[in-house]
N, C-alpha and C positions, 0 to 999 in steps of 0.2 A: 648899958655898958656895951661898947662895940668890941667883938672878938678880934684878936690879933692874928693876922695871917702870916705864917712864917715865910720867910723868903726862901726861894729855890736856890739850891747850891749852884746850879748852872748860871742862874741869873747873877749870882754873886761873883761868878768867875768871868764875867765879861771883861774883855781887855779894855784898855784905856781908850781905844779907838771907837768903842761902842758896838763892836761886831761880835756876835755869839758863835759858839761852836756849831750849832744847828745850821746857821746860815752858811758856814763854811762847807759842811758836808753836802748841803743841797746844791751848792754851786759846783762842787766836784761831780756829782751825778749828772748834772745838766751838761757838763762838758764831755763825759764819756759816751760812745755809741751803744745802741740797744742790740743785744746778742740773743738769736733764736736757739732753742734747745734741739738736740738730735731727734727726739720724738716728733717734734713739729715738722722737721724735714721729712721723715718717713711718712707721716700722715699726708703731707702734700703730694709725695710721689704716688702713694696709693690712690689718692683722689684723682690724680691726673690719669693713671692707668685705667681706673674705673670709667672715667669719661671717655677714654679712647676705645675701650671695649664696647661701651654703650653706643658710640658712634659707628663702630663696625657692625654691631648687631642691627642698628637702625638701617644701615646700608644694605646688609644681607636681607633684612626683612623687606626692604624695598625691591630687591632683585629676585626674591623667592616668593612663590605662591604656595600657600598652605591650604589644605582641605579641612573639612570637618572630620570628626572621628568616624571611622568606618570599621567594618569587620572583614578579616581575611577569609576568603572563600576558596573552595576547590570543587572540582568536578565530581559529583557523587556517582557511585556505581552501585545499583541495587542488584543483589543476588537473590533470585527467586527460585522456588522449587517448581520444576515443570510438571510434577505429578502430585497427587494427593497421597498422604501417608504420614508416617511417624518419623520425626527427626531423631534417628537412632545414634547419630554421631555428630559432634560439633568440635572441630579441631582448632578453631580460631577464637581469639578473645580481643576485646577492644584495646587498641593501641599497638597491636602486633603487626609487623611488616610481613606481607605475603608477596610471593613472586608469581609470574605468569604461569598458569597451568597447575598451580598448587591446589591440592584438595582441601576444601574448607569444611566439608561435612557430607553426610549421606542420609538420604531419605528412603525409607522402604514402605511399600504398600502390601501388607499381608493379604489383602482381599483381592488382589489382581487374579483374574481367572486364567487357568492354564488348560482349559478344555480344548481349545483349538490346537494347542501345541500337542496334547496327548493324542488327539485324532490324527494329526499329521504323522506322528511317530508310528501309530498303528498302521496307517495306510502305507507308509514307507517300508515298514517291516513286511507287510503282505506283498507289496510290489517287489521287494528284494527276493522273497522266497520264490515268487513266480519267475523272476529272472534267472535264479539258480536252476530251477527245473528246466527252463528253456535252454540254458547253457548245456545241461546234461543231454537233452534230446538232440540238440545240434551236434554235440560231440559224437553221440551214437550214430546219428544219421551220416555224418562225415565218414565215420569208420565203415558203415555199410556201403556208402558210395565208393569208397576206396576198394573194398572187397569185390563188389560187383564189377568195378572197372578192371580189376585184375582178371576176373573170370571172362569178361568180354574181350580183353586183350588176348587172353589165351585162346578163346574160341576163334577170334579173328585169325590168329596165327595158324591154328589148325586148319581153318577153312582155306586160308591162302595156300598152306602146304598141300592140302588135298587137291585143290583146284589146279595148283601148279603141276602136281604129278599127273593128273588127268590130261593137262595140256601137253606135257612132255610125251605121254603115251600117244596122244592123237598126232602130235608132230611126227613121231616115229612111224605110225601107220601111214601117214600121208607120204612120208619119204619112201616107204616100201611100195605104196600104191603107185607112186610116180615111177619108181624103178620098174615095177611090173608093167606099167603102161608103155614105158620105153622099150622093154624087152619084147612085148607082144607086138608093138609097132614094127620093130626090126624083123621079127619072125614073119609077120604078115608080108612084109616087103620081100623076104626070101621065098615065101611060098608063092607069091605072085610071079616072081621071076621063074621059079621052077614050073609053075603052071603054064606060063607062056612057052616054056621049052618043051612042054608035054611030059614032064617028069612026074607030076602029081596031078591028082584029080581036082576038080573044081570044088568039091565038098571040103577038101582040106583048106582051101583058101577061104571058103565061107565060114568054117569053124574059127579060123584065126581072126577073121574080121569081126565075127560075133564076140569072141573073147576080148578083143580090143575095145569094142563099144561098151561091154559090161564093166570092164576094168576102169574105163574113163568115168562111167557113172559112179562107181564106188569112190573114185578119187574126188569127184566133185562133192559127194556126200561127206567124205572125210574132211575136205577143206571147209565146208560149211560148219561142221561140228567143231573144227579147230578155231574158226572165227568166233563161234559162240563161247567156247571155253576161254578164249582170251578175254571176252567181256565178263565172264564169271570171275576170272582172276582179278580183273580190274575192279569189279564191284567189291570183291572180298577185301582188297587192299583199302577200300573206302568204308569198310565195315557195313557193306550192303550185301543182300542176298537176292539172287535171281532164280533160284531153284526151289526154295521152300518158303512157307509162310511162317512168320515168327509169332510166337504166343507169349503169354506173360511169364513163361518159364525161360524164355530166351534171355541171356545175360544182357544183351544190348537193350532190349525193351525194359528190363528191370532197372538198368542203369539210368535210362531216361526218366523213369518214374521216380527213382530215388533222388535224382538231381532236382526234379520239380519239388518234391517234398522238402528237400534241404533248403531250397530257395524260400519256400513258404515259412519254414521254421526260422531262418535267418531274418526274414522280414518281421516276424512276430517278435524276435529277440531285439531287433533294433527299436521297434516301437516301445517295448517294455523298458529297454535301457533309457530311452528318452523320458519315459514316465518316471522312472526312478530318479533321474537327474533333476526333473522338474520338482518332484516331491522333496528332494534334498535341498534345493534352493528355497522352496517354500518353508521348509522346516528351519533353515538358517534365518530367513527373514522373520518368521514367527518367533524364533528364539530371541532375536535382537529386539523385536517389538515387545515381547514378554519381559525382557530385561529392562527395557526403557519404562514399561508400565509398572513394574514391581520394584525397581530400584533406580535411584538417580544419585549421582555424585555431583556435589556442588564444587565448581572449579573457578578459581580467580582468572578473569580474562586478561589481566595485565598486572604489572608490579604496582602495588598500592599498599594502603594502611587501613586496617579495620577501624571504621569510625564508630559503629555501634552495632550491637546484637539486637535483632528484632524478634528472635525466638530463642527458646531454651531447649536443651536436649531433652527428648521425651515428649515434646509438644506434638499434637496432631495438627497437621497443616493441610490446607486446601491447595489445589493447583494454582500456580502463579502467586502464591503467598510470599511476601518478602521474608527472608531469613536473616540477612545481615546487610549492612551498607558499608561500602568501601569509599575511600577518597583517593584520588590520583594526586600525589604530592608534586608531580612534575607539571601539573596544570593548575597552579594556584593564581588567584587574582584578587583584587580588591576594587570595589566600586564605591566611589565617593563623590562628593559635590564640592565645587569651588564657585566662587563668585564669578559672574559673567565678565566682570571687569578685569579678572585675573587671567582670562584665557590668552591674552597676548604673551603671557609667560609660560604657557603650556603648549607643547607641540607633539604631534604624533611621532612616536619612536624616541622621544626625548627621555632623558634619565629621570628617575624619581627615587626618593628615599622613603622607606616605610619605617616609621618610628613605632615600635611595638610598645604598648602600654604595659603589658604583663611580663615583659622581658627587656633586659638592657640591650639586646641585640637589635641592630638595625638591618633591614633587608633592602636589597636593591631591586629595582624594577624599571619598566619602561612603559610609556603611555601607549595603550592599544587603540582606544576609541574615545571620541569626544561627542557627546550628544547634549545639545542645549535646547532650551525652550520647553522642557517637560512641564506639562500643565498649562502651557500658554500656546500650544500649537495643536490644531485639529487637522487630521489628515482626511477628513470626510466633509462633505457638504453639510454645514450646520448653520441654521438660521440664527442661532444664538452665538454671537461672537464672544470669544474668551477675552477677559480683561487683560490688557498688556501690563498692568501694574502689579502683577503677581510677583512672587519671589523670583528674582533673576539669578538663578543658579544653574550651573551646567553639570551634567553627569560625566565623570571621567572614569574610564576603566583602565586599570594599571595591571599589566601582567608581571607577576613576580618572577624574577630570574632564579635559576637553580644553582647559582654559584656558591651558596652557603648551605651546608648540610641541614636537612630538615629532620629533627629527631622524631621517630615514630611515637615514642611515649608522650611527646607533646603534641601529637597529631599534626606535625609539620606546621605548627603555629596557626592552623586553621581554627577560626573562631576567636582569635585574639583581636582585641581592639587596637587600632593603629591610626596614625595620622600620616598623611602623605605630603611630602614637600617636593615641589617641582622646581628644578633649577633651570635657568636659561642657558 
């Protein structure tokens, strides 16, 4: 028996023309245009923007050369101790900024010998005592010279006075003798006139003539004595004597001897003073040397950042042993490698951007040097040629500019991994 299939209601509702409702709705949809949603439009815009950004990035990548990853470096400064000893003080720590001339630590050597310094101090003390004694002797001798000079001056004055008085007496006698000679000469002439007149005897004339001759002799003797006395006065004025012999008790002789002794003492004093001056300079030099040998202060030569400590406080160090290491944050650089084919986009002095891996900050720099052919170039005569098909990369050194602050606690980004981009 065959089952009966019920008729669909829509089939029963077909119009008399034989067209169903489904056929009518399908024809209406075919006649209306297809409409996109708003989400579809946004998606298309985003896709177009992404394609534009990709195109710009491809163009920038074509115009920009990029290097391999490299490490930011800086100029290291090793601080060493000039002497052997114990690091008794260490004022710096890693990551701290230090200025030029700042004290970083102190090393002392308790075994440094001070024997030479003590010997020099003893010699200087002895030389100083001898100089003081010479000063006293010179002072006493100067006082003695002054006293003897006063005595000699007084003696000279007395000698001049006595000689002058004797000279005056002789001058008076000479005057009297000349007057007497003149009188006798006149009397002789009167007696001769009377004799010729016959008034007096010849003996009277002879007596007068004899008296005149004797008086003239006495006058001549007095004049000689007067000339001699004038010489005595002249000698006395020059502190000389023509009449006596001077002995060691004479003030003039004693004055000469005292002056000679004073000159010898002053010469010894000058020599001793120079010796004291020389010992003083030696002591100063020895003191400085002793200080340099027994104690040394570690000083920063420039403004820098402490990179690491190589010794601890209390350590025993040898001479020239490193104590700490500084880095100069103003002299930072990065040495990296680029493909030799990208060198046409890199130029000396050209700008560069340093992308730090460990920080979101980008640094600026400029190309300092370009060295190509490392490993493929030999600068000496070598019979074994280097293969040219080695890796063709060039070394580029970039100097980092200091226009961005370098934090000391991040060690000025030294040691950070970075990648360098070179722009045309």
